[in-house]
Structures are given as structure tokens and as C-alpha cells.
C-alpha positions as CSV (number, residue, x, y, z in Angstrom):
1,M,-238.1,79.4,-77.1
2,N,-240.5,78.2,-74.4
3,K,-242.9,81.1,-73.8
4,I,-243.7,79.9,-70.2
5,T,-240.3,81.3,-69.0
6,G,-242.1,84.6,-68.1
7,L,-244.1,83.0,-65.3
8,P,-242.9,83.2,-61.7
9,V,-242.6,79.4,-61.6
10,A,-241.1,77.3,-64.5
11,Q,-243.6,75.1,-66.4
12,E,-241.6,72.0,-65.4
13,G,-242.3,72.8,-61.7
14,L,-245.9,73.8,-62.1
15,Y,-246.9,70.2,-63.0
16,I,-245.4,68.9,-59.7
17,V,-246.8,71.8,-57.7
18,F,-250.3,71.1,-59.0
19,A,-250.0,67.4,-58.3
20,F,-249.0,68.1,-54.7
21,L,-251.8,70.7,-54.3
22,G,-254.3,68.1,-55.6
23,A,-253.1,65.6,-53.1
24,A,-253.3,68.2,-50.3
25,S,-256.9,69.1,-51.4
26,L,-257.9,65.5,-51.3
27,A,-256.4,65.0,-47.9
28,L,-258.2,68.1,-46.6
29,F,-261.5,66.8,-48.0
30,L,-260.9,63.5,-46.2
31,H,-259.9,65.3,-43.0
32,K,-256.4,63.9,-43.1
33,Y,-254.8,67.0,-41.7
34,M,-251.2,65.8,-41.3
35,I,-251.2,64.5,-44.9
36,F,-252.6,67.9,-46.0
37,I,-249.8,69.7,-44.2
38,F,-247.2,67.3,-45.7
39,F,-248.3,67.8,-49.3
40,S,-248.8,71.6,-48.9
41,C,-245.2,71.9,-47.6
42,L,-244.0,69.9,-50.6
43,A,-245.9,72.2,-53.0
44,I,-244.2,75.2,-51.4
45,L,-240.7,73.7,-51.5
46,V,-241.1,72.8,-55.2
47,S,-242.4,76.3,-56.0
48,L,-239.3,77.7,-54.3
49,F,-237.0,75.4,-56.3
50,F,-238.6,76.2,-59.6
51,R,-239.0,79.9,-58.9
52,N,-238.3,82.3,-61.8
53,P,-237.7,85.8,-60.5
54,K,-237.8,88.7,-62.9
55,R,-234.4,90.3,-63.3
56,K,-233.4,93.5,-65.0
57,I,-230.6,92.8,-67.5
58,D,-228.4,95.7,-68.5
59,P,-225.0,94.4,-69.7
60,R,-222.3,96.1,-71.6
61,R,-221.7,94.6,-75.0
62,D,-218.4,93.0,-73.9
63,S,-219.7,91.7,-70.5
64,I,-219.9,88.0,-69.8
65,L,-222.8,87.3,-67.4
66,A,-223.1,84.4,-65.1
67,P,-225.3,81.7,-66.8
68,A,-226.5,80.3,-63.4
69,D,-227.0,81.2,-59.8
70,G,-224.6,79.5,-57.4
71,K,-221.0,79.3,-56.2
72,V,-217.9,79.4,-58.4
73,V,-216.1,76.1,-57.8
74,A,-213.5,76.1,-60.5
75,I,-211.6,78.6,-62.8
76,E,-209.0,77.0,-65.0
77,T,-207.6,76.9,-68.5
78,V,-208.5,73.7,-70.2
79,Y,-208.9,72.1,-73.6
80,E,-212.6,72.4,-74.8
81,P,-213.2,69.1,-76.7
82,R,-216.8,69.4,-78.0
83,F,-216.8,72.3,-80.5
84,V,-213.8,74.8,-80.3
85,R,-211.1,72.1,-79.7
86,K,-208.6,74.5,-78.2
87,N,-207.7,75.9,-74.8
88,M,-210.3,78.1,-73.2
89,Q,-210.9,79.5,-69.7
90,K,-213.5,77.5,-67.9
91,I,-215.7,78.9,-65.1
92,S,-217.7,76.2,-63.2
93,I,-220.8,77.3,-61.2
94,F,-222.4,74.8,-58.7
95,M,-226.1,75.3,-58.0
96,S,-227.4,73.9,-54.7
97,L,-231.0,73.0,-54.0
98,F,-231.5,76.5,-52.6
99,N,-230.4,78.4,-55.7
100,V,-232.6,79.7,-58.6
101,H,-232.2,77.0,-61.3
102,M,-233.1,79.0,-64.4
103,N,-230.1,79.2,-66.8
104,R,-229.5,82.4,-68.7
105,F,-227.4,83.3,-71.8
106,P,-224.0,84.8,-70.7
107,V,-223.8,87.0,-73.8
108,S,-225.9,88.1,-76.8
109,A,-225.2,85.4,-79.3
110,T,-226.4,82.9,-81.9
111,I,-226.4,79.1,-81.1
112,K,-224.2,77.6,-83.7
113,D,-224.3,74.0,-82.5
114,Q,-225.8,71.9,-79.6
115,K,-224.9,68.5,-78.2
116,H,-226.5,66.3,-75.6
117,R,-224.5,63.5,-74.0
118,N,-225.8,60.8,-71.7
119,G,-223.6,60.0,-68.7
120,T,-223.4,59.4,-65.0
121,F,-224.9,61.4,-62.1
122,K,-221.9,62.1,-59.8
123,F,-221.9,65.0,-57.3
124,A,-221.9,68.2,-59.5
125,N,-219.4,70.1,-57.4
126,R,-216.6,67.6,-58.2
127,D,-214.2,68.0,-61.1
128,K,-215.1,64.7,-62.7
129,A,-218.7,65.9,-63.2
130,S,-217.5,68.0,-66.2
131,L,-216.2,64.8,-67.9
132,D,-218.6,62.0,-66.8
133,N,-222.0,63.4,-66.0
134,E,-225.0,63.7,-68.3
135,Q,-224.8,67.1,-70.0
136,N,-226.1,69.5,-72.7
137,A,-223.6,71.8,-74.4
138,L,-224.3,74.9,-76.5
139,L,-221.8,76.6,-78.9
140,L,-222.5,80.4,-79.0
141,E,-221.1,82.9,-81.4
142,T,-221.1,86.6,-80.6
143,L,-221.3,89.6,-82.9
144,G,-217.5,89.9,-82.6
145,N,-217.2,86.3,-83.7
146,N,-216.1,85.1,-80.2
147,Q,-217.0,81.5,-79.5
148,I,-218.4,80.6,-76.0
149,V,-219.5,77.2,-74.8
150,V,-222.1,76.8,-72.1
151,V,-222.6,73.3,-70.6
152,Q,-225.5,72.3,-68.4
153,I,-224.4,69.3,-66.2
154,A,-226.7,67.1,-64.3
155,G,-225.8,66.2,-60.7
156,W,-226.4,63.4,-58.2
157,I,-230.0,64.6,-57.5
158,A,-230.6,66.4,-60.8
159,R,-231.7,63.8,-63.3
160,R,-233.1,65.9,-66.1
161,I,-231.7,68.8,-68.1
162,V,-234.2,71.1,-69.7
163,C,-233.1,73.3,-72.7
164,Y,-235.6,75.5,-74.5
165,T,-233.4,76.4,-77.4
166,Q,-232.2,74.9,-80.7
167,T,-229.4,75.6,-83.2
168,G,-229.9,78.9,-85.0
169,D,-231.7,80.7,-82.2
170,H,-230.4,84.1,-81.3
171,L,-230.7,85.2,-77.7
172,K,-229.8,88.3,-75.8
173,A,-227.6,88.3,-72.8
174,G,-229.6,87.3,-69.8
175,D,-232.4,85.5,-71.7
176,I,-233.5,82.2,-70.2
177,F,-232.5,79.2,-72.1
178,G,-233.2,76.3,-69.8
179,L,-232.9,74.8,-66.3
180,I,-231.6,71.7,-64.5
181,K,-233.7,69.9,-61.9
182,F,-232.6,69.6,-58.3
183,G,-229.0,70.6,-57.8
184,S,-226.5,70.8,-60.7
185,R,-223.7,72.7,-62.4
186,V,-223.0,74.9,-65.4
187,D,-219.6,75.1,-67.0
188,L,-218.8,78.3,-69.0
189,Y,-215.9,78.2,-71.5
190,V,-214.7,81.6,-72.7
191,P,-211.7,82.7,-74.9
192,V,-208.3,82.5,-73.1
193,D,-207.8,86.3,-73.5
194,S,-211.0,87.1,-71.6
195,N,-210.6,89.2,-68.4
196,I,-212.1,87.0,-65.6
197,R,-213.8,89.1,-62.9
198,V,-214.7,86.4,-60.3
199,K,-212.7,84.0,-58.1
200,I,-213.3,80.6,-56.7
201,G,-215.8,80.7,-53.8
202,D,-217.7,83.8,-55.1
203,S,-221.5,83.6,-55.2
204,V,-223.0,84.7,-58.6
205,R,-226.4,85.4,-60.0
206,A,-227.5,84.5,-63.5
207,G,-227.9,87.5,-65.8
208,K,-226.6,89.9,-63.1
209,T,-223.1,89.0,-62.1
210,I,-220.3,89.9,-64.6
211,V,-217.9,87.0,-64.5
212,G,-215.6,88.3,-67.3
213,V,-215.1,90.7,-70.1
214,L,-214.6,89.8,-73.8
215,D,-212.7,91.5,-76.6
216,E,-215.7,92.3,-78.7
217,I,-214.1,94.2,-81.5
218,P,-215.5,92.5,-84.6
219,K,-212.9,90.3,-86.3
220,T,-213.8,88.9,-89.7
221,G,-217.4,89.6,-90.8
222,T,-220.4,89.9,-88.6
223,L,-223.2,87.6,-87.5
224,Q,-226.6,87.9,-89.1
225,G,-229.8,87.6,-87.0
């Protein structure tokens, strides 16, 4: 895990903020006041985009938390082709430029597999984005042996997906696992028997909004770690 996730601004944004602040300082030194204002405003905007607010996470064991801030743009039963290869319920969350872009684990689980796929950069709020856009997918397994898939999807403006985790990591519900730069989408695949608690058009917050409930009675065996 990337230890920088405890800071109020993500590490990936700090580099950009410092670059703009450096340019603003140089402009001020040269008495170029309009340029100073321009770069100062850019530094503020980038800081807001990469903000990482602290959130108190207190989920029930069977709760499925939103993995991203944004608006629910799709809820449907679809075939999950990457890992599970069977029908699952998919909840798609679109993140605008104004949302917090830190992504959080929807449940306490172990990462069993991880796949990155190159692709296009279509508008992330369109259905085709789930199929065609560049994406990073995680297969999670809970203590009750439920399998959940979280997919970070790049959008038209977002051109880089950041994921701090790797296969074998165990994270708690609400833990930060990555981000997507400048407008994007997260698809969440949950078992078909999950009780979905949101509807299309709802605004959700990562690690706070309960989007569904799992049957978390342990099935065969338990996870270690």
C-alpha cells in the first residue's frame, strides 16, 4: 500500500501542485502578476481535485460500500467476463471533475487477482466505457467467500489509472486503494443475490454510502489474512 494516502492531497497531485506553485513564485519574483494569479489558481484547482478527505468508516460486515464518489449511472445484471465468468449485478458510478477521486474498498476482502487492460478513452458516463475504455480490475474475496469485482475505468479526460495494491493484499472496507485522474468511472460487480440499496441517479460517497448488502454467512472454509 502507498503510505501517502493519509495526506490531505494525493501524492500524484502534490507533484502538479508544487510545479504550479513554483511557476507562480517565479512569476511573482519577475513581477508578472497576472501569470502569478493564473498559476496560483491552477494550484488550487488541482489541490481540490486530488483532495483526500478523512472519513470515518464504520460498516456492518455485510455492507457493500460505494467504491467512489459520484453519481450512479447504471444498475444492471450482466455477465462478468474477467474473473467470475457468470452473471452479477453491476453498479456503475461516474465521477465528475468535482468529485473526490480517491477509490476505496467496498468490503473487507483479499485481492485474489488483478488485471490491467489498455483501451480507448470514451466518455466514462456512457455504457460502452465499461467495454472499451482503459481499465484496471480487481477480484476481491470476502471472509464469507463472496466474490466482488471492482473496475477502475479511465474516461475522456482521465488518462491515467492509479492503483496502490497488488494481488494478495488484504484491505478493510473503506481503505483507499487508488484513484483515477480527471473524471472517470468505477464499476462494481456484486453477487446476483445482493440486496441493492441505491438507484440510478443517486449521489454516493466512497466508504460512506451503503450501495448494497451481502449474504456474508461463511460458505465453504474461510479466508486467511
